[in-house]
Structure formats: C-alpha cells, structure tokens
C-alpha positions in Angstrom: -43.8 33.2 -42.4 -43.6 29.8 -40.6 -44.6 29.4 -36.9 -41.6 28.4 -34.6 -41.8 24.8 -33.4 -41.6 23.6 -29.8 -40.3 20.5 -28.6 -42.5 18.3 -26.4 -40.8 16.5 -23.5 -42.6 13.4 -22.4 -41.8 12.3 -18.7 -41.8 8.6 -17.9 -45.4 7.4 -16.7 -44.3 6.8 -13.1 -43.2 10.7 -12.9 -46.8 11.8 -13.9 -48.7 14.2 -11.7 -51.2 11.9 -11.9 -49.2 9.2 -10.1 -46.8 11.4 -7.9 -49.7 13.5 -6.1 -51.0 11.7 -2.8 -54.3 13.2 -2.6 -55.1 14.2 -6.6 -57.6 16.5 -7.7 -60.7 15.1 -8.9 -60.0 15.7 -12.6 -57.0 13.7 -11.9 -58.8 10.5 -10.3 -60.7 9.1 -13.2 -57.5 9.3 -15.2 -55.4 7.4 -12.3 -57.8 4.7 -12.3 -58.0 4.4 -15.9 -54.2 3.9 -15.8 -54.6 1.5 -13.1 -57.0 -0.4 -15.5 -55.1 -0.2 -18.7 -51.3 0.7 -18.0 -48.4 -1.3 -18.5 -48.0 -2.7 -14.9 -44.3 -2.3 -14.4 -43.1 -2.0 -11.0 -42.6 1.7 -11.0 -46.0 2.5 -12.1 -47.8 -0.1 -9.7 -45.6 1.5 -6.7 -46.7 5.0 -7.8 -50.3 4.0 -8.0 -50.3 2.2 -4.7 -48.7 5.5 -3.0 -51.9 7.4 -3.7 -53.9 7.3 -0.3 -56.8 9.3 -0.5 -59.2 6.6 0.5 -62.0 6.8 -2.3 -59.3 6.9 -4.9 -57.4 4.3 -3.6 -60.1 1.7 -3.2 -60.9 2.5 -6.9 -56.9 1.9 -7.9 -57.1 -1.1 -5.8 -60.4 -2.5 -7.4 -59.0 -1.8 -10.9 -56.0 -3.6 -10.5 -57.7 -6.7 -8.8 -59.8 -7.2 -12.0 -57.0 -7.3 -14.4 -55.7 -10.8 -15.4 -52.8 -9.6 -17.2 -50.4 -9.0 -14.2 -47.1 -10.9 -13.8 -46.0 -12.8 -10.9 -43.9 -10.1 -10.0 -46.7 -7.5 -10.1 -49.2 -9.6 -8.1 -46.8 -10.2 -5.5 -46.1 -6.3 -5.3 -50.3 -5.6 -5.2 -50.6 -8.3 -2.8 -48.2 -7.3 -0.6 -49.4 -3.7 -0.4 -53.2 -4.5 -0.5 -53.2 -8.2 1.1 -57.3 -8.1 1.2 -57.6 -8.3 -2.6 -58.9 -11.7 -3.0 -58.7 -12.1 -6.7 -55.1 -10.8 -7.1 -54.4 -13.2 -4.0 -55.8 -16.2 -5.6 -53.7 -15.7 -8.8 -50.5 -15.2 -6.8 -51.4 -18.7 -5.1 -52.4 -20.3 -8.3 -48.5 -19.2 -9.8 -47.1 -20.7 -6.5 -48.9 -23.9 -6.9 -49.8 -24.7 -10.6 -50.7 -28.1 -9.5 -53.2 -27.3 -6.7 -53.7 -29.5 -4.1 -54.4 -29.2 -0.3 -50.8 -27.7 0.3 -52.3 -24.6 -1.5 -52.6 -21.9 0.5 -54.1 -18.1 0.2 -51.7 -17.1 3.8 -48.7 -18.5 2.0 -48.9 -16.5 -1.1 -49.6 -13.4 1.1 -46.4 -14.3 3.3 -44.3 -14.9 0.2 -45.5 -11.3 -1.3 -44.7 -9.7 2.0 -41.2 -11.2 2.1 -40.2 -9.5 -0.9 -41.7 -6.2 -0.2 -42.8 -5.9 3.4 -41.2 -8.3 5.5 -41.8 -6.6 8.9 -45.4 -7.1 8.4 -44.9 -11.1 8.3 -46.3 -12.6 11.4 -43.5 -15.0 13.0 -45.8 -17.7 14.6 -47.0 -18.3 11.0 -43.4 -19.1 10.1 -43.3 -22.3 12.4 -47.0 -23.7 11.8 -47.4 -27.1 10.2 -49.5 -25.4 7.6 -46.5 -23.2 6.4 -44.3 -26.0 6.5 -46.5 -28.0 4.2 -47.4 -25.3 1.7 -43.6 -24.4 1.6 -42.6 -28.0 0.7 -45.1 -27.9 -2.0 -44.6 -24.3 -3.6 -43.2 -24.4 -7.1 -39.4 -23.6 -6.5 -38.9 -22.0 -10.1 -41.7 -19.7 -9.2 -40.1 -19.0 -5.4 -36.9 -18.2 -7.3 -38.4 -15.7 -9.8 -40.5 -14.2 -6.7 -37.6 -14.0 -4.4 -35.2 -12.6 -6.8 -34.9 -9.2 -5.5 -34.1 -10.6 -2.2 -31.6 -13.2 -3.4 -29.8 -10.6 -5.1 -30.0 -8.1 -2.3 -26.3 -7.2 -0.7 -28.0 -7.4 2.9 -31.0 -8.6 4.1 -32.5 -6.9 7.1 -33.8 -8.8 10.2 -37.3 -9.9 9.3 -36.4 -10.7 5.7 -33.5 -12.9 6.7 -35.6 -14.7 9.5 -38.4 -15.4 7.3 -36.3 -16.5 4.2 -34.3 -18.9 7.0 -37.9 -20.3 7.9 -39.0 -20.9 4.4 -35.4 -22.9 3.6 -35.8 -24.9 7.0 -39.3 -25.9 5.8 -38.7 -26.7 2.3 -35.4 -29.0 3.7 -38.1 -31.4 5.1 -39.9 -32.5 1.9 -37.7 -31.6 -0.9 -34.5 -32.0 -2.7 -32.0 -29.2 -2.8 -33.1 -26.9 -5.8 -31.4 -23.8 -7.3 -33.6 -21.7 -5.2 -32.6 -23.3 -2.2 -28.7 -22.7 -3.2 -29.3 -18.9 -3.8 -31.2 -18.7 -0.8 -28.6 -20.2 1.8 -25.8 -18.0 -0.1 -28.0 -14.9 0.4 -28.2 -15.6 4.3 -24.6 -16.6 4.1 -23.8 -13.2 2.6 -25.9 -11.3 4.9 -24.4 -13.1 7.8 -20.9 -12.5 6.6 -21.3 -9.0 6.0 -22.9 -8.3 9.4 -20.0 -9.9 11.2 -17.8 -8.1 8.7 -19.5 -4.8 9.4 -18.9 -5.4 13.3 -15.4 -6.3 12.4 -15.2 -2.9 10.9 -16.8 -1.3 13.7 -14.1 -3.1 15.8 -11.2 -2.2 14.0 -10.2 0.8 15.7 -10.9 -0.4 19.1 -8.8 -3.4 18.5 -6.0 -1.5 17.0 -6.2 0.8 19.9 -5.8 -1.9 22.6 -3.1 -3.3 20.5 -1.0 -0.2 20.6 -1.1 0.0 24.2 1.4 -2.8 24.3 3.4 -1.9 21.2 4.2 1.7 22.6 1.7 3.1 20.2 2.5 1.6 16.8 -0.1 0.6 14.8 1.4 -0.3 11.1 1.8 -4.3 12.3 -1.5 -4.2 14.0 -3.4 -2.5 11.4 -2.0 -5.0 8.4 -2.9 -7.9 10.7 -6.4 -6.7 11.2 -6.8 -6.4 7.5 -5.7 -9.8 6.8 -7.9 -11.4 9.6 -10.8 -9.7 8.2 -10.0 -10.7 4.7 -9.5 -14.5 5.8 -12.9 -14.7 6.9 -14.8 -16.2 4.0 -18.0 -17.8 5.9 -20.1 -16.6 8.9 -18.5 -19.0 11.2 -15.2 -17.9 10.2 -16.3 -14.3 10.2 -17.5 -14.9 13.7 -14.4 -16.4 14.9 -12.1 -13.5 13.3 -14.5 -11.0 15.3 -13.9 -13.0 18.8 -10.2 -13.0 18.0 -10.3 -9.1 17.4 -12.0 -8.7 20.7 -9.1 -10.6 22.5 -6.2 -9.2 20.5 -5.2 -6.5 23.2 -5.2 -9.2 26.0 -3.6 -11.8 24.1 -0.4 -9.3 23.3 -0.4 -8.8 27.0 -0.4 -12.1 28.2 2.1 -13.3 25.3 -0.5 -15.7 24.1 -1.4 -16.2 20.5 -4.5 -16.0 19.0 -6.3 -19.4 17.9 -6.4 -18.9 14.6 -6.6 -21.7 11.6 -5.2 -19.2 8.9 -1.4 -19.1 8.3 -1.5 -15.6 6.9 -3.1 -14.4 10.2 -0.5 -16.0 12.4 2.2 -14.5 10.4 0.9 -11.0 10.7 0.4 -11.8 14.5 4.2 -12.8 15.0 4.8 -9.1 13.2 2.5 -7.5 15.6 4.5 -9.1 18.5 7.9 -7.9 16.8 6.8 -4.7 16.9 5.9 -5.2 20.5 9.6 -6.4 21.1 11.0 -3.7 19.1 9.3 -0.8 20.9 10.6 -2.2 24.2 14.1 -1.3 22.9 13.1 2.3 22.0 14.5 5.1 24.2 11.4 6.1 26.5 11.1 9.7 25.1 8.5 9.4 22.1 5.4 9.9 24.4 6.6 13.1 25.9 7.8 14.3 22.2 4.2 13.5 21.1 2.6 15.6 23.6 5.1 18.5 23.0 3.8 18.3 19.1 0.3 18.6 20.1 -0.1 22.3 19.7 2.0 25.5 18.5 3.1 28.3 20.7 0.0 30.1 19.4 -2.6 27.7 20.3 -2.6 25.7 16.8 -3.1 22.3 16.9 -1.1 20.1 14.5 -2.9 17.7 12.0 -2.2 14.1 13.3 -0.9 13.1 10.0 2.0 15.9 10.4 2.5 15.7 14.3 4.7 12.7 14.0 7.1 14.6 12.0 7.1 17.4 14.6 7.5 15.3 17.4 10.4 13.6 15.7 11.9 17.1 14.9 11.6 17.7 18.4 13.4 14.6 19.8 16.4 14.8 17.5 17.1 18.4 17.7 17.0 17.8 21.6 19.5 15.0 21.3 21.9 16.9 18.6 21.9 20.0 21.3 22.1 17.5 24.4 25.2 15.6 22.8 27.2 18.0 20.9 25.8 21.3 21.8 26.4 24.5 19.5 29.8 23.7 18.6 31.3 25.1 15.4 32.7 21.8 14.4 29.6 19.3 14.6 29.9 15.6 13.5 28.9 14.6 10.3 25.2 13.0 10.0 27.0 9.5 9.7 28.5 9.9 12.8 25.6 11.5 14.6 23.1 9.0 13.2 24.6 5.8 11.9 28.0 5.3 14.0 26.5 6.7 17.6 24.4 3.5 18.9 22.1 6.6 20.8 21.8 8.3 17.6 20.6 5.4 15.3 18.4 4.0 17.9 16.7 7.4 18.5 16.6 7.9 14.4 14.9 4.3 14.3 12.5 5.1 17.1 11.3 8.0 14.9 11.2 6.3 11.9 8.9 3.4 13.8 6.4 6.0 14.9 6.3 7.6 11.4 5.1 4.3 9.9 1.8 4.6 12.2 1.6 6.1 15.5 -2.0 5.6 17.1 -3.4 4.9 13.7 -1.7 8.2 12.3 0.9 8.5 9.7 2.4 11.0 7.1 3.1 8.4 4.7 -0.5 7.4 4.2 -1.3 11.0 3.0 1.6 12.6 1.4 4.4 11.8 -1.1 8.0 12.1 -0.1 9.0 15.1 -2.1 6.1 17.2 -0.3 7.3 15.5 3.3 11.1 16.6 2.7 9.5 20.2 1.8 7.4 20.2 4.9 10.6 19.2 6.7 12.9 21.9 5.6 10.2 24.8 5.7 9.1 24.0 9.2 12.8 23.9 10.1 13.3 27.3 8.6 10.3 28.6 10.4 11.6 27.5 13.9 14.9 29.1 13.4 16.5 26.6 15.5 20.2 27.1 15.6 21.1 23.2 15.4 24.9 22.6 14.5 25.3 21.2 10.8 21.6 21.0 10.4 22.3 17.6 12.0 18.5 17.5 12.9 17.0 17.9 9.2 19.5 15.2 8.1 18.3 13.0 10.8 14.4 13.5 10.6 14.5 12.8 6.6 16.4 10.0 6.8 14.2 8.7 9.8 11.3 9.6 6.9 12.7 7.4 4.3 13.4 4.6 6.8 9.7 5.0 7.9 8.6 4.6 4.2 11.3 1.8 3.7 10.0 -0.5 6.5 6.2 0.5 5.4 6.6 -0.9 2.0 8.7 -3.7 3.6 6.0 -4.7 5.9 3.2 -4.4 3.3 4.5 -6.9 0.8 2.8 -9.9 0.5 5.9 -11.9 1.5 9.6 -11.3 2.0 12.1 -12.4 -0.4 15.4 -13.9 0.3 17.7 -10.5 -0.3 21.7 -10.9 -1.0 23.8 -8.1 -1.0 27.4 -7.2 -1.9 29.6 -4.9 -0.5 32.7 -4.6 -2.2 35.8 -3.8 -0.3 39.2 -2.1 -0.6 41.2 -0.7 2.1 38.4 -0.5 4.5 40.1 -1.9 7.7 40.1 1.7 9.2 36.4 2.1 8.3 35.3 -1.3 10.0 37.1 -0.3 12.9 34.9 1.2 15.7 35.6 4.8 17.0 38.1 5.3 19.3 39.9 2.0 18.7 43.1 3.5 17.6 41.7 4.3 13.7 41.2 8.2 13.1 38.5 7.1 10.4 36.8 4.3 12.7 33.0 4.1 12.0 32.2 0.6 13.0 30.9 0.6 9.4 30.0 -3.2 9.0 28.2 -3.3 12.7 26.1 -0.4 11.2 25.1 -2.0 8.4 24.0 -5.1 10.1 22.1 -3.1 12.6 20.3 -0.8 10.1 19.3 -4.0 8.0 18.6 -5.8 11.0 16.0 -3.1 12.1 14.3 -3.6 8.8 14.2 -7.1 8.7 12.9 -7.6 12.5 9.7 -6.4 11.0 8.9 -9.6 9.6 10.5 -12.0 12.1 9.2 -15.4 10.3 10.1 -14.8 6.5 12.8 -12.1 6.2 16.4 -13.2 5.9 19.6 -11.3 4.1 23.0 -12.7 3.1 25.7 -9.5 3.6 28.5 -10.7 1.1 31.7 -8.5 1.8 34.1 -9.3 -1.1 37.8 -7.7 -0.3 39.8 -7.1 -3.5 42.7 -5.7 -1.6 45.8 -7.2 -2.2 46.7 -8.0 1.2 43.5 -9.0 2.3 43.1 -6.4 5.2 39.6 -5.6 4.9 38.5 -9.0 5.2 40.7 -9.5 7.9 39.1 -6.5 9.8 35.7 -7.7 9.0 36.0 -11.1 10.4 37.1 -9.5 13.7 33.9 -7.7 13.9 31.2 -9.3 16.8 27.9 -8.0 15.4 25.4 -10.6 14.7 21.7 -10.5 14.0 19.8 -13.9 13.8 18.3 -12.7 10.3 21.5 -11.8 8.6 24.2 -13.8 7.5 27.3 -12.2 6.9 29.8 -14.1 4.3 33.5 -12.4 3.7 35.5 -13.3 0.8 38.9 -12.4 -0.6 39.4 -11.7 -4.3 42.3 -9.9 -5.6 42.2 -9.0 -9.1 44.5 -6.5 -10.5 42.5 -4.9 -13.3 39.3 -4.4 -11.1 38.6 -1.2 -9.2 35.2 -2.0 -7.4 33.4 -3.3 -10.3 35.0 -6.7 -10.4 34.2 -7.4 -6.8 30.5 -6.2 -7.1 30.0 -8.5 -10.5 31.6 -11.6 -8.9 29.4 -10.9 -5.7 26.4 -10.3 -7.6 26.9 -13.8 -9.4 27.6 -15.5 -6.2 24.7 -14.4 -4.6 22.5 -15.2 -7.6 24.1 -18.8 -7.7 23.1 -19.2 -4.1 19.4 -18.6 -4.8 18.7 -15.1 -3.6 15.7 -13.7 -5.7 16.6 -9.9 -4.9 20.1 -9.0 -5.0 21.5 -5.5 -4.0 25.0 -4.0 -3.8 26.2 -0.9 -1.7 29.4 0.5 -0.4 30.6 0.1 2.9 30.9 3.8 3.8 27.6 4.8 5.7 26.4 7.2 3.0 23.6 4.9 2.1 21.6 3.6 5.0 20.6 -0.1 4.6 17.1 0.5 6.7 16.1 2.0 3.2 16.6 -0.9 1.3 12.8 -1.6 1.5 12.2 1.4 -1.3 14.3 -0.4 -3.2 12.6 -3.9 -2.7 9.1 -2.1 -3.2 10.1 -0.9 -6.8 11.5 -4.2 -7.7 7.7 -5.7 -7.4 6.6 -3.2 -10.3 5.8 -5.3 -13.4 9.0 -5.2 -15.5 11.5 -3.6 -13.4 14.7 -5.5 -13.2 16.8 -2.8 -11.4 16.2 0.2 -9.0 18.8 3.0 -8.3 18.9 4.9 -5.2 19.0 8.1 -6.8 20.6 11.1 -4.8 19.3 13.3 -7.6 15.5 13.2 -7.5 13.1 15.9 -5.7 12.4 13.5 -3.1 16.3 12.9 -2.2 18.5 14.4 0.3 21.7 15.1 1.7 24.5 14.1 -0.7 24.9 17.2 -2.8 25.4 20.9 -1.9 22.4 22.9 -1.8 22.9 24.2 -5.1 23.2 20.7 -6.6 26.2 18.7 -8.1 28.7 20.6 -9.7 28.5 21.4 -13.6 30.9 18.8 -14.4 29.5 16.3 -12.6 26.1 17.1 -14.1 27.5 17.2 -17.5 28.9 13.3 -16.7 25.7 12.1 -15.5 23.8 13.5 -18.7 26.6 12.3 -21.2 26.5 8.9 -19.7 22.9 8.4 -20.0 22.7 9.8 -23.4 25.3 7.3 -24.5 23.8 4.5 -23.0 20.1 5.2 -23.5 19.3 5.3 -20.0 16.6 7.5 -18.6 17.9 7.8 -14.8 19.2 11.0 -12.7 21.9 9.1 -11.1 23.5 6.2 -12.9 26.5 5.5 -10.4 24.9 5.9 -7.3 26.3 3.0 -5.1 23.0 1.8 -3.9 21.2 -0.5 -6.3 19.1 -3.6 -6.2 17.9 -6.3 -8.9 15.7 -9.2 -9.7 17.5 -12.4 -9.9 15.9 -12.9 -13.3 17.4 -9.5 -14.9 21.0 -10.6 -13.4 20.5 -13.8 -14.9 20.6 -12.3 -18.3 22.8 -9.3 -17.8 25.8 -10.5 -15.6 27.4 -12.6 -18.3 27.4 -9.5 -21.2 29.0 -7.1 -18.6 32.6 -7.0 -19.0 33.8 -3.9 -17.3 35.2 -4.1 -14.0 36.5 -0.7 -13.4 34.6 2.0 -11.7 31.7 2.4 -14.4 30.7 -1.4 -14.2 27.3 -0.2 -13.0 26.5 2.1 -16.1 27.0 -0.9 -18.4 25.1 -3.2 -16.2 22.2 -0.7 -16.3 22.7 -0.4 -20.0 22.6 -4.2 -20.6 19.3 -4.7 -18.3 17.5 -2.1 -20.3 18.7 -3.7 -23.6 17.3 -7.0 -22.0 14.0 -5.4 -21.8 14.1 -4.7 -18.2 13.0 -1.3 -16.8 15.5 0.6 -14.8 13.6 2.4 -12.0 14.7 4.7 -9.3 14.0 5.8 -5.6 14.9 9.0 -3.7 17.0 8.1 -0.9 18.3 10.1 2.1 22.0 9.9 2.2 23.8 10.2 5.5 26.4 12.7 4.3 27.2 16.5 4.5 28.7 18.2 1.5 31.7 20.3 2.9 33.3 22.9 0.1 36.9 22.7 -0.8 37.3 19.3 1.4 38.9 16.6 -0.7 37.5 13.2 -1.5 38.2 10.7 0.8 37.2 7.7 -1.2 38.3 6.0 -4.3 39.8 8.9 -6.5 37.8 9.5 -10.0 38.8 10.3 -13.1 35.4 11.6 -14.7 36.9 12.2 -18.1 38.7 8.5 -18.2 35.1 7.2 -17.0 33.4 8.9 -19.7 35.6 7.4 -22.5 34.8 4.1 -20.6 31.1 4.9 -20.9 31.6 5.6 -24.6 33.5 2.2 -25.2 30.4 0.5 -23.6 27.9 2.1 -25.7 29.9 1.1 -28.7 30.4 -2.7 -27.3 26.7 -3.0 -27.0 25.8 -1.9 -30.1 24.6 1.8 -28.6 26.2 3.8 -30.8 25.5 7.7 -30.3 25.5 7.8 -34.0 21.9 6.5 -34.0 20.4 9.4 -32.1 21.0 12.9 -30.7 23.8 13.4 -28.0 24.1 17.0 -27.5 26.0 17.0 -24.2 28.6 14.2 -25.3 28.9 16.5 -28.4 29.4 19.6 -26.3 32.1 17.8 -24.1 34.1 16.2 -27.1 33.9 19.8 -28.6 35.4 21.4 -25.3 38.0 18.6 -24.8 37.0 17.7 -21.2 34.1 17.7 -18.7 36.0 20.8 -17.0 36.1 22.8 -20.2 32.7 22.0 -21.2 31.1 23.0 -17.9 32.9 26.3 -17.9 31.6 27.3 -21.1 28.7 29.7 -21.0 25.1 28.1 -21.9 24.6 28.2 -25.2 21.2 30.3 -26.5 19.0 28.9 -29.1 16.5 31.5 -30.9 13.0 30.1 -31.0 11.1 30.9 -34.0 8.6 33.6 -34.1 5.0 32.2 -33.7 2.9 33.1 -36.6 
C-alpha cells in the first residue's frame, strides 16, 4: 500500500520565522546571520533582517551585510539608511554616486541620499544648506541619483522632510549642472506634492465654501458644487491650486458683495455666473422653504428623516398647504394644469420646491435614488399621511417638481448648453392662449406659461442657454397666431417666433414638420416639439437634452407610460384599445418605445437632417413615421419618463383634436409599407389580432388568449 503524500508549502523568505521574530531564539540566530551572508538581497529580505533588534544578533547581521560586495545600489542605500555606521557599505554607496571620485565625493552625502529615500526625517537640515552638500550634489552622477531616488520620484505625495530635502538637492544641482532627466523628474514630483497638498486643502475646504455660498442662495447648493468642482479641476499647477484655494476661501464674501472672483479660467467664471443666477433665482422664491425644511426634520413619533429624503417631505408640506389654503377641501378642485401651471403662485411654489430638490444645503434625493423609486416614495408617503387633499393635487405637484428638479440638474451639469429650438403647432388655440378670466372659458395663459417654464430652466445658465419658441398656426383664419401676438410675456433668453401656415391636408403634422425644418435651417443643434396645452411642462426639457447627449441617440420621447412617468393615464393605466394601438404601431414600425405619439419629443439636428426629407405624413401620425425613419437611419430612439400636468377624469369627452385610432393605425401600416418595414418580415401578433377582430375596440374587448406551455421533461 502506497503511503499518502503531503504537499509542502514554502513561504517567501521574507515571511520566514527567521526574519519575522524580533528576538529570535538562539537556534535561529546563526541561520539569520547565514541569510545575511548569502541570501538574495531583495528589499523585502533586507528589511526583515534589519528589523531584528536583539543587539547581539542585529550586530552580527549588520556585519555580515557590510562585508558583502554583491549588493545593488538600492540595497546599499537601504542598508546605509538603517545602519549609517557601516563604513564599507557607505563607501560602496559613495563610489556608486561618484564613479569618477574627486574631492566632492562624500560619505555624509551618501548617507543623506540613503536617508532621503528611506528615513528622510533623520536628515540634518543645516547640512542641506552647507557648501559641502552643494558641492557634492553638483558632482553626483545624475543617473545613479535617478535610480536610487526612483521610489521617491514615483511616490504620489512626499512628506515634509522628503520634500524639503529633495528641494535642497535640486536647488544645489542647478548651480553647477545643466538640467537632466533626474532634475525634471524631481521637479515634477515636488510640483505633484504641492498640487496634491493644495488640492487636499481644497477638498477640506469644499463643504465650508459651499455652506458659505448657500447663505446667499437661499440654501441652494447645486450651482455652488459645480462651480467648486470646475475650480478644483482647473488648478493644474501648484500656483494655480493656491489661487484656487484663495478663491474658494473668499467665495462667500464675494457673492455677498456682488464681486466676481479674480479667476483666469473662463469655465470657472461661467460657473460663477451660474452661482449668481441661483442667488437671484432664490430671491424670487416665496419665503416659505426654511420653515417647511424645519417642519420636515422629524416625524410625529420623533423619528428623523434622512437628509436626502427630507427635501421631499418639505416639498410635500408646502404643496399640500398651498392647495388647502387656496382651494380648501372642495369637491370640484382645479386641474393640476390650473393649480401648478396657469396659476402664477402655484407655478412659483412648484419651482421653489424643484430648485431645493436639486440641492439644499448639500442634500438632494436626486443624487441617491432613481426617479421611479422617488415616485413610489412620494405616493406611499402621501398614502401613509392620509391627508385629504382635493384632486391629489399635492402629489401631482410634488412629482412635477421632482421631474423639473431632475431636468434642471441635468441641464446645469451639461458641459455646455446648446441652442434649442422648440416647435409648437397651433390650431384653434386662441382661447387657450388667453389668460384666465379674460372672457375665455378655456383661458390658460398657455403661451405665457410655456415661456415661464422654459425661462426657469434656462435661467440656470445665463451665459450660454438660449431657446427659440416657434409657434406655427395652421388655422385657416390665423386666429391662434393673432392671439399669440397679443401675449406680452417675454424672457431675455427666449425668442418667440410666430408663423401662419395654412395647409388643408395637415392635421398638426404639417405644422410640426415645417417648424422642425425651419429651426434646423436656423442652426439650432437640438430641436423639440410639444403641444400648446400645458400637459407637458417645458421645465422638464432638460430630461430630453440629457438623453440626447448619449452616444447614438437621435430622438427622445417624453413618455407618459414608463415606470418613472406620472399623471396622464388613470391609475389602471391606458385603456385596452389605446394600449393595443401603441403596441401595434411599434410592431409595424419596428420601434422599441412605450409612447410613440407623446406630444413632447426632442431631436438632434443631425438626425433631423437625414430624416425630415423622408417623412411625408402630415396627419396626426406624423411622429410615428418620423421616429421610424430616424431608426432606419441608424439613430437610437430613447425615452424619458415625464410628469404630465394632467388628471384623468372618467366619462369626460376629449376636448382636443378628435382621434380615430383605427384610421391612424391604418396610416401607420401604410408608413411601414412605404419605408420597407413590411410586417410580413417579422411576427406582429397585436396587429394580426386587430386585423382579425376588425377594429381596435373589437380586439380590446376579446378575452385574452391562453397558450398551453409544453410540460417540462
């Protein structure tokens, strides 16, 4: 019978008990000395040997190492640094540093260089300024210095003694030598150390600086944080880092006095103007946030909200109180559009909440949670509170504020703002354009509200954010355009253009496509369209623009049907017929979106340049053809969830443009055929179901089919 074999494991020499025991037993002492005499002199082994502190053993090890003639310059430096009294080793290191000999060759200089690498705190400062040191530094071989000091030159940060000694060495060499690779590397190491120290000071200063700025911005901190990050990133040299630190220390005072920082960096100056814009915007806020923030500090049972959630609670309190104060507990509450868009007080309060959700005293829920989770939190919080708020207006408002906050945060974070053009097609919208109480039953002041919402977003970037609103009236009498011209609302960052274009065959599509082409021709790099009704708040446009920044994205749909969407459909979701229409349209055109005909979309100019000439549908289904063409040209069609200011009410007739979804679906089928997206090339079960049933209504009323799955084997 064969005896079992046992695997033997050999530890690295540096891990041997011979080298890891400070006071080895007598039986280990002779072996440790033998190692000092014969073992490979790698740094780990030498370091462990030098850690043995029993006097007799340590002296024997030092003597054995001192007698060796095979040690590398690096090993010599390590040995001299820890045993500076070893004469032979010090002499060998001196000979390496001064291969040509001469009067400048010096044992003390050799010990100083060894200490600089390994024990800089032991260097005697007066020697570094002596004539003897300066003479030796000038005569030392630069290549050997570079090799010996390479651990120092590659260190991320030098400690104080090492930095001072290296600086003295470089200064001494400059008096007698041309610049070498060692001198350049040493200078770079010291610069890196100074820069990191200053940036460390900047890091330590960040919270205090943002806090000081927040005292003058109503607590808003998003713009301040972005400014500080750009300031810190711009400092590439120690001198610049020092200037940045001084600027950070003075930031609060400068903002209070209206002065600007003396900054050489355009990006820092631009971000500072955004800080000023935040301060000006905070001045326009209703003075109610601080009290709500304090009220949201804890729950009735004494629990404390996490700071990232506290802003949502404060916003809930503000919006709920506003609804009760203005509308009471009425059974006929206003719509979310009337409460949070048309009413200037409600709109201003919503924007106040949104601004603080971007960052209040450094805290924002946006930094920690995705929107779908935040929407769930808001709904569950409202459910647990059991507040009787008419029409759930506070929930609609808070979610719209959250989306506006995300929009502004993304918009402000962009490296630069683009030139944005927005088409708004009009048909018989004079009443909607009119202000409430101006004799128009449907008055929403819609154009003025659109300008206010977009202006709130653009004001975050006063330098580079500009937009054009192009209103295209396709009414035969031009009444919508005439009503728009009477609106006095203006904003310095928004240009409003009004055009009349009557096309008998157009039903919104002709006006929208013509407007997109006009804005593309005007040079706008990002182009959007939306409806005039206030369902889609323009303060959420930043969501679309951020999505367009992703590689390959040519179009973005503001979807009402994602998990992070809110407000448009009833709690149970869209009707069965509506859902079937959306699914069939996507099947026929090969689109992977949830809401292809949402009236809030944005595009890149490059994508429109390729797609617009190929789109011929001027009816209500124009946008499905536009998305399909964009997809066939290789562009990604993305989606973002939006919060619609809309409350679904059962058994209320649609007051907008009438829609025959069966007719629209037939048009979509024609689009698929026209662009070689024939459904025969792939499976289209929803389309097939509708065809078999004869109509959307008939298909949606059928019981869902059951498919028997094969029994697993």
